[in-house]
TORROSE-27677 format. One line per 10 residues: number of its first residue (from 1); their letters; for each residue y negated, x, z of N, C-alpha, C. Coordinates in Angstrom, 2 decimals, always signed. Atoms other than C-alpha are relative to their C-alpha. Layout:
N
NUM) a) Y,X,Z,Y,X,Z,Y,X,Z | ...
//
This chain:
248
1) wdhsapakld) +0.93,-0.15,-1.09,+150.94,+79.47,-166.78,-1.11,-0.99,-0.06 | +0.97,+1.03,+0.10,+149.08,+76.42,-167.76,+0.39,-1.07,+0.96 | -0.62,+0.82,-1.06,+150.07,+74.82,-164.49,-0.49,-1.43,+0.04 | +0.58,+1.31,-0.30,+147.66,+71.90,-164.32,+0.12,-0.94,-1.12 | +0.12,+0.95,+1.01,+147.60,+70.39,-167.76,+0.73,+0.43,-1.29 | -0.74,-0.52,+1.16,+150.43,+71.57,-170.06,+0.16,-0.99,-1.13 | -0.29,+0.76,+1.08,+150.69,+70.18,-173.49,+1.39,+0.27,-0.55 | -1.30,-0.42,+0.52,+153.74,+72.13,-174.43,+0.42,+1.15,+0.98 | -0.44,-1.16,-0.80,+155.81,+74.45,-172.15,-0.15,+1.31,-0.63 | +0.18,-1.37,+0.33,+154.79,+78.04,-172.38,-0.97,+0.20,-1.23
11) eimwdkdksf) +1.03,-0.07,+1.03,+152.01,+77.24,-174.95,-1.25,-0.58,+0.52 | +1.35,+0.39,-0.58,+148.37,+77.09,-173.87,-0.77,-0.84,-1.06 | +0.67,+0.82,+1.04,+146.84,+74.10,-175.75,-1.05,-0.90,+0.70 | +0.82,+1.01,-0.62,+144.91,+72.21,-173.09,-1.48,+0.08,-0.37 | +1.34,-0.21,+0.36,+141.53,+73.72,-174.08,-0.25,-0.21,-1.47 | +0.19,+0.10,+1.49,+142.15,+73.09,-177.81,+0.08,-1.45,-0.45 | -0.11,+1.50,+0.39,+142.62,+69.30,-177.79,-0.66,-0.78,+1.09 | +0.84,+0.68,-0.92,+139.98,+67.11,-176.15,+0.83,-1.18,+0.69 | -0.74,+1.09,-0.54,+142.65,+64.39,-175.59,+0.74,+0.47,+1.36 | -0.62,-0.50,-1.19,+144.38,+66.63,-173.05,-1.02,+0.14,+1.17
21) qrdaldvveg) +0.97,-0.22,-0.99,+141.18,+67.33,-171.22,-0.46,-1.46,+0.52 | +0.38,+1.23,-0.36,+140.31,+63.59,-171.17,+1.12,-0.55,+0.97 | -1.17,+0.49,-0.94,+143.87,+62.79,-169.62,-0.23,+0.66,+1.37 | +0.14,-0.57,-1.33,+143.15,+65.32,-166.85,-1.19,-0.60,+0.71 | +1.18,+0.63,-0.62,+139.70,+63.80,-166.22,+0.38,-1.40,+0.57 | -0.44,+1.37,-0.38,+141.30,+60.30,-166.06,+0.81,+0.06,+1.27 | -0.82,-0.15,-1.22,+143.80,+61.47,-163.51,-0.86,+0.31,+1.30 | +0.92,-0.31,-1.11,+141.09,+63.04,-161.29,-0.80,-1.24,+0.40 | +0.79,+1.21,-0.35,+139.00,+59.88,-161.56,+0.88,-1.10,+0.66 | -0.95,+1.03,-0.55,+142.01,+57.62,-160.77,+0.31,+0.36,+1.47
31) lckrygqhis) -0.31,-0.42,-1.41,+142.90,+59.68,-157.66,-1.15,-0.25,+0.90 | +1.23,+0.20,-0.78,+139.29,+59.50,-156.42,-0.24,-1.44,+0.30 | +0.11,+1.45,-0.16,+139.11,+55.78,-156.93,+0.96,-0.50,+1.03 | -1.04,+0.46,-0.97,+142.25,+55.36,-154.92,-0.16,+0.55,+1.38 | +0.05,-0.73,-1.29,+141.75,+57.99,-152.15,-1.39,+0.56,+0.35 | +1.23,-0.72,-0.23,+138.11,+59.10,-152.40,-0.74,-0.31,+1.32 | +0.65,+0.42,-1.15,+136.92,+57.16,-149.40,+0.90,+0.16,+1.29 | -0.94,-0.09,-1.20,+139.95,+57.93,-147.10,-0.48,+0.93,+1.04 | +0.56,-0.83,-1.16,+139.05,+59.31,-143.68,+0.63,+1.33,+0.02 | -0.71,-1.28,-0.12,+141.73,+61.99,-143.93,-0.14,+0.98,-1.19
41) llgiqllnep) +0.16,-0.85,+1.28,+140.72,+63.37,-147.34,-1.16,+0.96,+0.22 | +1.00,-1.16,-0.17,+139.03,+66.78,-147.09,-0.64,+0.33,-1.33 | +0.62,-0.50,+1.38,+138.67,+67.66,-150.83,+1.11,-0.23,-0.98 | -0.87,+0.17,+1.15,+140.27,+67.58,-154.27,-0.26,+1.21,-0.85 | +0.04,-1.15,+0.98,+141.11,+70.48,-156.62,+0.13,-0.53,-1.45 | +0.10,+0.51,+1.36,+140.31,+69.97,-160.26,+1.01,+0.60,-0.96 | -1.05,-0.72,+0.85,+142.78,+72.47,-161.84,+0.61,+1.08,+0.85 | -0.67,-1.11,-0.67,+145.31,+74.99,-160.54,+0.25,+1.13,-1.01 | -0.19,-1.24,+0.71,+145.19,+78.54,-161.87,-0.05,-0.16,-1.52 | +0.07,+0.13,+1.48,+143.90,+77.91,-165.39,+0.20,+1.38,-0.57
51) hwdvcpnvll) -0.33,-1.25,+0.72,+145.14,+80.57,-167.80,-1.13,+0.79,-0.38 | +1.14,-0.93,+0.34,+143.01,+83.59,-168.64,-0.40,-0.23,-1.43 | +0.40,+0.19,+1.51,+143.09,+82.58,-172.38,-0.68,-1.33,-0.19 | +0.82,+1.20,+0.15,+141.50,+79.22,-171.72,-1.44,+0.29,-0.24 | +1.44,-0.22,+0.38,+138.06,+79.04,-173.28,-0.92,-0.25,+1.26 | +0.79,+0.19,-1.17,+135.65,+79.54,-170.34,-1.12,-1.12,-0.13 | +1.02,+1.04,+0.17,+132.99,+77.20,-171.78,+0.67,-1.44,+0.04 | -0.72,+1.23,-0.06,+135.55,+74.46,-172.24,+0.41,-0.36,+1.49 | -0.34,+0.09,-1.41,+136.74,+75.00,-168.63,-1.13,-0.44,+0.81 | +1.23,+0.44,-0.79,+133.16,+74.85,-167.28,-0.42,-1.46,-0.19
61) ayyreayrrv) +0.40,+1.32,+0.31,+132.46,+71.69,-169.16,+0.88,-1.07,+0.70 | -0.91,+0.84,-0.72,+135.60,+70.10,-167.81,-0.26,-0.12,+1.51 | +0.29,-0.08,-1.47,+134.75,+71.19,-164.27,-1.29,-0.89,+0.26 | +1.27,+0.79,-0.17,+131.19,+69.66,-164.67,+0.26,-1.56,-0.05 | -0.27,+1.48,+0.14,+132.44,+66.27,-165.82,+0.99,-0.48,+1.06 | -0.86,+0.33,-1.09,+135.32,+66.21,-163.29,-0.81,-0.16,+1.30 | +0.87,+0.04,-1.22,+132.85,+66.95,-160.51,-0.80,-1.26,-0.03 | +0.82,+1.23,+0.08,+130.59,+64.12,-161.66,+0.86,-1.25,+0.37 | -0.85,+1.11,-0.30,+133.52,+61.69,-161.54,+0.44,-0.01,+1.40 | -0.37,-0.06,-1.49,+134.61,+62.94,-158.13,-1.09,-0.51,+0.88
71) mqnskpdilv) +1.07,+0.42,-0.78,+131.21,+62.45,-156.69,-0.37,-1.45,-0.13 | +0.28,+1.45,+0.29,+130.80,+59.03,-158.25,+1.02,-0.92,+0.69 | -1.12,+0.86,-0.53,+134.09,+57.77,-156.70,+0.49,+0.43,+1.32 | -0.54,-0.54,-1.27,+134.31,+59.64,-153.37,-1.11,-0.06,+1.08 | +1.06,-0.09,-1.10,+132.61,+59.94,-150.05,-0.87,+1.20,-0.20 | +0.90,-0.99,+0.42,+129.53,+62.21,-150.28,+0.31,+1.38,+0.66 | -0.22,-1.34,-0.60,+130.88,+65.05,-148.02,+1.29,+0.54,-0.46 | -1.24,-0.52,+0.55,+134.01,+65.58,-150.06,-0.20,+1.49,-0.54 | +0.01,-1.35,+0.59,+134.82,+69.22,-151.02,+0.70,-0.02,-1.33 | -0.60,-0.02,+1.30,+135.54,+69.97,-154.64,+0.47,+1.47,-0.29
81) fvssrvgted) -0.57,-1.30,+0.09,+137.82,+73.01,-155.13,+0.16,+0.37,-1.52 | -0.11,-0.48,+1.34,+137.65,+74.94,-158.40,+0.53,+1.48,-0.07 | -0.61,-1.33,+0.18,+139.36,+78.10,-159.74,-0.48,+0.70,-1.27 | +0.25,-0.81,+1.22,+138.34,+80.82,-162.15,+1.32,+0.19,-0.79 | -1.21,-0.34,+0.71,+140.77,+81.73,-164.89,+0.79,+1.11,+0.75 | -0.78,-0.93,-0.76,+143.72,+83.63,-163.50,-0.30,+1.49,-0.44 | +0.22,-1.47,+0.24,+143.00,+87.45,-163.20,-1.39,+0.29,-0.35 | +1.45,-0.21,+0.38,+139.21,+87.03,-163.82,-0.81,-0.46,+1.09 | +1.08,+0.52,-0.90,+136.10,+86.67,-161.71,-1.25,-0.31,-0.78 | +1.16,+0.09,+0.92,+133.88,+86.19,-164.68,-0.67,-1.36,+0.16
91) ddarlfdigs) +0.52,+1.36,+0.01,+133.38,+82.49,-164.07,-0.60,-0.42,+1.24 | +0.33,+0.38,-1.37,+132.65,+82.57,-160.39,-1.48,-0.57,+0.16 | +1.46,+0.32,-0.20,+128.83,+82.44,-160.47,-0.32,-1.35,-0.57 | +0.27,+1.24,+0.70,+128.73,+79.62,-162.94,+0.63,-1.20,+0.72 | -0.71,+1.11,-0.77,+131.26,+77.57,-160.92,-0.77,-0.45,+1.21 | +0.76,+0.28,-1.21,+129.24,+77.76,-157.76,-1.29,-0.87,-0.37 | +1.12,+0.81,+0.45,+126.22,+76.22,-159.79,+0.28,-1.42,-0.18 | -0.32,+1.39,+0.29,+128.13,+72.97,-160.29,-0.42,-0.89,+1.09 | +0.47,+0.79,-1.09,+127.27,+71.70,-156.81,+0.12,+0.70,+1.30 | -0.02,-0.62,-1.26,+126.63,+72.69,-153.22,+1.37,-0.10,+0.69
101) nvvldihkyq) -1.26,+0.21,-0.64,+130.00,+71.29,-152.12,+1.20,+0.49,-0.76 | -1.17,-0.66,+0.78,+132.06,+73.36,-154.58,+0.56,+1.19,+0.80 | -0.75,-1.03,-0.67,+134.69,+75.58,-153.01,+0.67,+0.82,-1.09 | -0.66,-0.88,+0.91,+135.91,+78.65,-154.99,+1.44,+0.23,+0.53 | -1.36,-0.22,-0.37,+139.68,+78.77,-154.75,+0.58,+1.23,-0.55 | -0.50,-1.28,+0.52,+141.17,+82.22,-155.03,+1.41,+0.18,+0.47 | -1.35,-0.40,-0.27,+144.86,+83.41,-155.10,+0.11,+1.42,-0.33 | -0.11,-1.54,+0.08,+145.33,+87.18,-154.44,+1.33,+0.48,+0.16 | -1.30,-0.54,-0.12,+148.95,+87.71,-154.92,+0.16,+1.44,-0.52 | -0.28,-1.32,+0.27,+150.33,+91.16,-155.19,+1.45,+0.16,-0.59
111) chdvkfngld) -1.41,-0.02,+0.37,+153.73,+90.26,-156.63,+0.27,-0.23,-1.58 | -0.16,+0.37,+1.38,+153.00,+89.23,-160.26,-0.51,+1.05,-0.97 | +0.65,-1.03,+0.97,+150.87,+91.95,-161.82,+0.68,+1.38,+0.11 | -0.75,-1.19,-0.08,+152.63,+95.14,-162.83,-0.81,+1.25,+0.72 | +0.76,-1.02,-0.63,+149.75,+97.25,-161.39,+0.33,+0.17,+1.46 | -0.40,-0.08,-1.43,+151.15,+96.56,-157.98,+1.44,+0.61,+0.17 | -1.36,-0.58,+0.03,+154.65,+97.88,-158.90,+0.01,+1.50,+0.50 | -0.04,-1.40,-0.41,+155.60,+101.12,-157.08,-0.91,+0.29,+1.21 | +0.90,-0.17,-1.19,+152.98,+100.77,-154.24,+0.86,+0.00,+1.32 | -0.55,+0.10,-1.25,+154.05,+101.47,-150.72,-0.74,-1.06,+0.85
121) vsmhcdhate) +0.57,+1.21,-0.75,+153.30,+98.81,-147.99,-1.46,+0.39,+0.43 | +1.43,-0.35,-0.38,+150.15,+100.77,-146.82,-1.00,-0.15,-1.07 | +0.89,+0.24,+1.15,+148.67,+100.58,-150.33,-0.18,-1.54,-0.23 | +0.09,+1.41,+0.12,+149.42,+96.88,-150.43,-0.96,-0.56,+1.14 | +0.87,+0.31,-1.14,+147.69,+96.46,-147.01,-1.42,+0.43,-0.32 | +1.32,-0.40,+0.28,+144.70,+98.49,-148.15,-0.70,-0.80,-1.07 | +0.54,+0.89,+1.04,+144.29,+96.28,-151.23,-0.44,-1.33,+0.66 | +0.38,+1.24,-0.68,+144.38,+93.16,-148.97,-1.32,+0.15,+0.77 | +1.23,-0.22,-0.76,+141.66,+94.75,-146.77,-1.23,+0.03,-0.92 | +1.10,+0.00,+1.03,+139.48,+95.35,-149.88,-0.31,-1.41,-0.44
131) vgkqiactsa) +0.24,+1.35,+0.33,+139.97,+91.74,-150.87,-0.78,-0.77,+1.08 | +0.63,+0.60,-1.14,+138.90,+90.68,-147.44,-1.48,+0.30,+0.01 | +1.42,-0.39,-0.02,+135.64,+92.52,-147.74,-0.77,-0.75,-1.10 | +0.58,+0.78,+1.07,+134.90,+90.76,-151.09,-0.16,-1.52,+0.46 | +0.00,+1.41,-0.57,+135.82,+87.39,-149.43,-1.18,-0.14,+0.90 | +1.07,+0.04,-1.01,+133.41,+88.07,-146.54,-1.32,+0.02,-0.62 | +1.31,-0.13,+0.63,+130.60,+89.02,-148.85,-0.33,-1.34,-0.65 | +0.21,+1.28,+0.76,+130.93,+85.82,-151.00,-0.16,-1.16,+1.04 | +0.02,+1.10,-0.99,+131.56,+83.63,-147.89,-1.27,-0.03,+0.81 | +1.19,+0.00,-0.76,+128.31,+84.69,-146.44,-0.95,-1.07,-0.43
141) srlvsvgews) +0.90,+1.01,+0.57,+126.52,+82.26,-148.72,+0.67,-1.19,-0.72 | -0.77,+0.96,+0.78,+129.25,+80.30,-150.54,+1.22,-0.51,+0.76 | -1.31,+0.47,-0.58,+132.31,+78.23,-149.73,+1.11,+0.69,-0.85 | -1.22,-0.61,+0.60,+135.52,+80.25,-150.46,+1.25,-0.38,+0.71 | -1.30,+0.33,-0.65,+139.15,+79.30,-149.87,+0.99,+0.84,-0.69 | -1.19,-0.63,+0.47,+142.26,+81.27,-150.25,+1.11,-1.07,-0.08 | -0.72,+1.20,+0.11,+144.14,+78.31,-151.67,+1.58,+0.29,-0.04 | -1.40,-0.33,-0.02,+147.57,+80.10,-151.85,+0.15,+1.46,+0.42 | -0.38,-1.30,-0.39,+149.06,+83.15,-150.15,+1.43,+0.04,+0.47 | -1.32,-0.18,-0.41,+152.44,+84.49,-149.23,+0.26,+1.41,+0.45
151) aalprtasdd) -0.34,-1.36,-0.28,+154.30,+87.58,-148.10,+0.78,+0.69,-1.18 | -0.74,-0.55,+1.14,+155.76,+88.13,-151.56,-0.55,+1.44,-0.48 | +0.40,-1.31,+0.47,+155.77,+91.78,-152.75,+0.93,+0.13,-1.29 | -0.81,-0.13,+1.23,+157.23,+93.09,-156.15,+1.39,+0.54,+0.24 | -1.38,-0.61,-0.34,+160.26,+94.56,-154.27,+0.44,-0.54,+1.35 | -0.51,+0.43,-1.26,+162.41,+93.86,-151.35,-0.64,+0.97,+1.09 | +0.76,-0.78,-1.09,+160.63,+95.02,-148.07,+0.81,-0.22,+1.34 | -0.62,+0.03,-1.24,+161.87,+95.75,-144.64,-0.73,-1.03,+0.92 | +0.74,+0.88,-0.95,+161.02,+93.48,-141.62,-1.39,+0.47,+0.43 | +1.25,-0.48,-0.38,+158.36,+95.75,-140.49,-1.07,+0.09,-1.03
161) enkqfisaql) +0.92,+0.13,+1.14,+156.82,+95.99,-143.92,-0.52,-1.28,-0.24 | +0.48,+1.32,+0.09,+156.64,+92.27,-144.18,-0.93,-0.44,+1.03 | +0.92,+0.37,-1.05,+155.04,+91.99,-140.87,-1.36,+0.68,-0.13 | +1.22,-0.73,+0.27,+152.42,+94.65,-141.79,-0.83,-0.66,-1.11 | +0.61,+0.62,+1.12,+151.66,+92.97,-145.11,-0.68,-1.36,+0.37 | +0.47,+1.35,-0.35,+151.35,+89.52,-143.60,-1.20,+0.17,+0.92 | +1.12,-0.26,-0.87,+149.07,+90.87,-140.82,-1.25,+0.42,-0.74 | +1.08,-0.45,+0.76,+146.82,+92.63,-143.27,-0.68,-1.06,-0.74 | +0.51,+1.09,+0.67,+146.46,+89.59,-145.39,-0.77,-1.04,+0.88 | +0.58,+0.99,-0.84,+145.80,+87.33,-142.54,-1.40,+0.41,+0.53
171) qaykkasagf) +1.28,-0.39,-0.44,+142.94,+89.47,-141.25,-1.00,-0.06,-1.06 | +0.92,+0.05,+1.13,+141.44,+89.50,-144.72,-0.35,-1.50,-0.34 | +0.20,+1.40,+0.43,+141.83,+85.76,-145.45,-0.71,-0.79,+1.08 | +0.79,+0.71,-0.99,+140.40,+84.63,-142.07,-1.52,+0.09,-0.25 | +1.42,-0.20,+0.27,+137.07,+85.79,-143.52,-0.40,-1.15,-1.05 | +0.38,+0.95,+0.97,+137.21,+82.89,-146.07,-0.75,-1.20,+0.64 | +0.87,+0.95,-0.59,+134.45,+80.36,-145.30,+0.59,-1.38,-0.01 | -0.66,+1.34,+0.10,+136.66,+77.35,-146.29,+1.44,+0.10,+0.18 | -1.43,-0.01,-0.49,+139.98,+78.38,-144.94,+0.97,+0.66,-0.90 | -1.03,-0.63,+0.75,+143.32,+79.68,-146.15,+1.29,-0.79,+0.13
181) fwwsykienp) -1.20,+0.81,+0.06,+146.61,+77.99,-147.11,+1.22,+0.82,-0.36 | -1.27,-0.71,+0.38,+150.08,+79.53,-147.02,+0.73,-0.88,-0.97 | -0.77,+0.68,+1.00,+152.26,+78.61,-149.95,+1.47,+0.58,+0.13 | +0.11,+1.35,-0.34,+154.52,+76.98,-148.86,+0.64,-0.08,+1.37 | -0.62,+0.14,-1.27,+155.69,+75.61,-145.48,+1.44,+0.28,-0.06 | -1.42,-0.06,+0.12,+159.23,+75.32,-146.57,+0.42,-0.07,-1.37 | -0.49,+0.08,+1.35,+161.04,+76.00,-149.84,+1.50,-0.36,-0.02 | -1.31,+0.61,+0.02,+164.34,+74.60,-151.09,+1.11,+0.95,+0.25 | -1.10,-0.98,-0.14,+166.38,+77.74,-151.33,-0.61,+1.45,+0.25 | +0.65,-1.35,-0.24,+164.79,+80.78,-149.59,+0.91,+1.16,-0.21
191) skaengvtfd) -0.90,-1.17,+0.22,+167.89,+82.91,-150.05,+0.18,+0.25,-1.48 | -0.04,-0.30,+1.41,+167.67,+82.60,-153.79,-0.74,+1.26,-0.35 | +0.67,-1.29,+0.32,+166.73,+85.94,-155.40,-0.42,+0.09,-1.53 | +0.49,-0.23,+1.39,+164.76,+86.91,-158.51,-0.38,+1.46,-0.09 | +0.14,-1.45,+0.13,+164.83,+90.53,-159.69,+0.30,+0.72,+1.38 | -0.39,-0.56,-1.28,+166.55,+91.26,-156.39,-0.88,-0.25,+1.21 | +0.92,+0.36,-1.12,+163.77,+89.80,-154.24,+0.20,-1.45,+0.39 | -0.19,+1.33,-0.43,+164.52,+86.73,-152.17,-1.29,-0.79,+0.09 | +1.10,+0.90,-0.14,+162.25,+83.76,-151.90,-0.49,-0.28,+1.40 | +0.37,+0.36,-1.35,+162.04,+83.72,-148.19,-1.35,+0.46,+0.41
201) twsfrkcvek) +1.37,-0.41,-0.24,+158.70,+85.56,-148.29,-1.07,-1.00,-0.32 | +0.90,+1.10,+0.35,+157.24,+82.37,-149.73,-0.01,-1.13,+1.06 | -0.22,+1.15,-0.99,+158.37,+80.10,-146.87,-0.59,+0.36,+1.42 | +0.65,-0.23,-1.29,+156.13,+79.96,-143.82,+1.01,-0.10,+1.11 | -0.92,+0.26,-1.00,+158.94,+78.52,-141.81,+1.03,+1.20,+0.13 | -0.97,-1.05,-0.05,+161.36,+81.26,-142.81,-0.61,+1.39,+0.58 | +0.69,-1.14,-0.63,+158.74,+83.99,-142.02,-0.10,+0.05,+1.42 | +0.16,+0.10,-1.38,+158.30,+82.68,-138.62,+1.32,+0.24,+0.72 | -1.40,-0.18,-0.54,+162.10,+82.52,-138.02,+0.39,+1.42,-0.02 | -0.38,-1.42,+0.13,+162.41,+86.14,-139.10,-0.78,+0.87,+0.86
211) gwlnpeefrs) +0.94,-0.87,-0.79,+159.66,+87.26,-136.79,-1.07,+0.82,-0.70 | +1.03,-0.73,+0.86,+157.36,+88.43,-139.61,-1.31,-0.54,+0.32 | +1.30,+0.68,-0.12,+154.62,+85.95,-138.77,-0.05,-0.75,+1.27 | +0.27,+0.71,-1.25,+153.26,+84.65,-135.46,-0.86,-1.24,-0.31 | +0.78,+1.18,+0.36,+152.13,+80.99,-136.02,-1.24,-0.16,+0.91 | +1.13,+0.04,-0.90,+149.77,+81.36,-133.01,-1.26,+0.58,-0.71 | +1.10,-0.67,+0.62,+147.60,+83.56,-135.17,-0.83,-1.03,-0.87 | +0.67,+1.00,+0.82,+146.77,+80.57,-137.35,-0.95,-0.89,+0.72 | +0.80,+0.88,-0.76,+145.18,+78.75,-134.54,-1.49,+0.46,+0.00 | +1.35,-0.49,+0.11,+142.09,+80.93,-135.03,-0.62,-0.15,-1.36
221) gtkwsveeps) +0.50,+0.24,+1.37,+141.64,+79.76,-138.61,-1.14,-0.89,+0.04 | +1.12,+0.91,+0.18,+138.92,+77.56,-139.96,+0.40,-1.45,+0.48 | -0.19,+1.40,-0.40,+138.58,+74.07,-138.31,-1.01,-0.87,-0.58 | +0.92,+0.98,+0.51,+137.04,+71.15,-140.00,+0.06,-1.26,+0.82 | +0.07,+1.20,-0.89,+135.92,+68.23,-137.88,-0.75,-1.09,-0.85 | +0.54,+1.06,+0.76,+135.36,+64.89,-139.50,-0.11,-1.25,+0.89 | +0.10,+1.21,-0.67,+134.02,+61.80,-137.78,+0.25,-1.14,-0.81 | -0.23,+1.22,+0.79,+135.25,+58.43,-138.85,-1.28,-0.65,-0.38 | +1.28,+0.58,+0.36,+132.42,+56.91,-140.82,-0.05,-1.44,+0.37 | +0.14,+1.38,-0.50,+131.12,+53.58,-139.56,+0.13,-0.93,-1.05
231) sisppkkaap) -0.06,+0.91,+1.12,+131.24,+52.09,-143.05,+1.40,-0.43,-0.28 | -1.37,+0.37,+0.24,+135.05,+51.91,-142.88,+0.42,-0.95,+1.06 | -0.42,+1.07,-1.03,+136.27,+48.73,-141.24,+1.11,+0.38,+0.81 | -1.09,-0.45,-0.81,+138.45,+49.28,-138.23,+1.19,-0.97,-0.21 | -1.09,+0.84,+0.16,+141.98,+47.89,-138.24,-0.15,-1.25,+0.94 | +0.03,+1.23,-0.89,+142.66,+44.38,-136.63,+0.15,+0.31,+1.41 | -0.14,-0.53,-1.37,+143.80,+46.13,-133.54,-0.84,+1.12,+0.13 | +0.90,-1.06,+0.05,+140.73,+48.14,-132.99,+0.44,+1.19,+0.79 | -0.33,-1.22,-0.60,+141.44,+51.76,-132.21,-1.25,+0.79,+0.36 | +1.27,-0.77,-0.34,+138.97,+54.22,-130.54,-0.29,+0.83,-1.20
241) rrkflfff) +0.44,-0.89,+1.04,+136.90,+56.30,-132.89,+0.73,+1.30,+0.19 | -0.81,-1.29,-0.03,+138.79,+59.51,-133.81,-0.67,+1.10,-0.64 | +0.48,-1.19,+0.58,+137.88,+62.97,-134.61,+1.22,+0.73,-0.63 | -1.19,-0.60,+0.63,+140.21,+64.62,-137.18,-0.35,+1.52,-0.17 | +0.05,-1.46,+0.13,+140.80,+68.36,-137.13,+0.99,+0.57,-1.08 | -0.70,-0.58,+1.02,+141.99,+70.23,-140.14,+0.18,+1.49,+0.20 | -0.13,-1.43,-0.23,+143.54,+73.65,-139.52,+0.59,+0.64,-1.27 | -0.51,-0.69,+1.20,+144.05,+76.10,-142.44,+0.39,+1.41,+0.49
//
């Protein structure tokens, strides 16, 4: 579960060796030097789902240094996405203190934790509604993003149950002040099954095809408008100034 910076598969070592942290920082800095001024770049995420066993002080120190490098090499309005350790909210307040353009990225899946096993769809929907209330509260003063979500449940669900669960989550995640992102638009083998549950609930495209999800509902999501900065030289064949819209 050390998705972002594994030293050895299934062994959490990233926070125990500074060389691994330096490697991650160098990658972030290199990406920002290459893409940090690009007109279409909205933001960059510093780590994905750090493990709950990672030392929180090491994680915070990494985030602070990575943030410094991002801001040193990117346009000033870039958003910097950070995540608390998986399954915790202990780090959230300190993460927001890193900078005013920090976005807290949250993933509220109900398919991995055993506490969700045995729930009926109404209970899953109720939990999503409660999460939405928390998101709305934090979003009132901070930037919050639901960086990943899907229709995945711990068990196989009926078409109607999948529609209910997606709808409940969508209403909750629309409250996020910095948008929401489905994981993923398309997956390689949606018919593949794990523990009897197929992967089609992870595929946005498959959920639309099955009638579980209405893509029109996403049009009411967060929109970011970015004007092309005058400091960027136009191409040889000058094009009109453009406004870029990002839909989450």
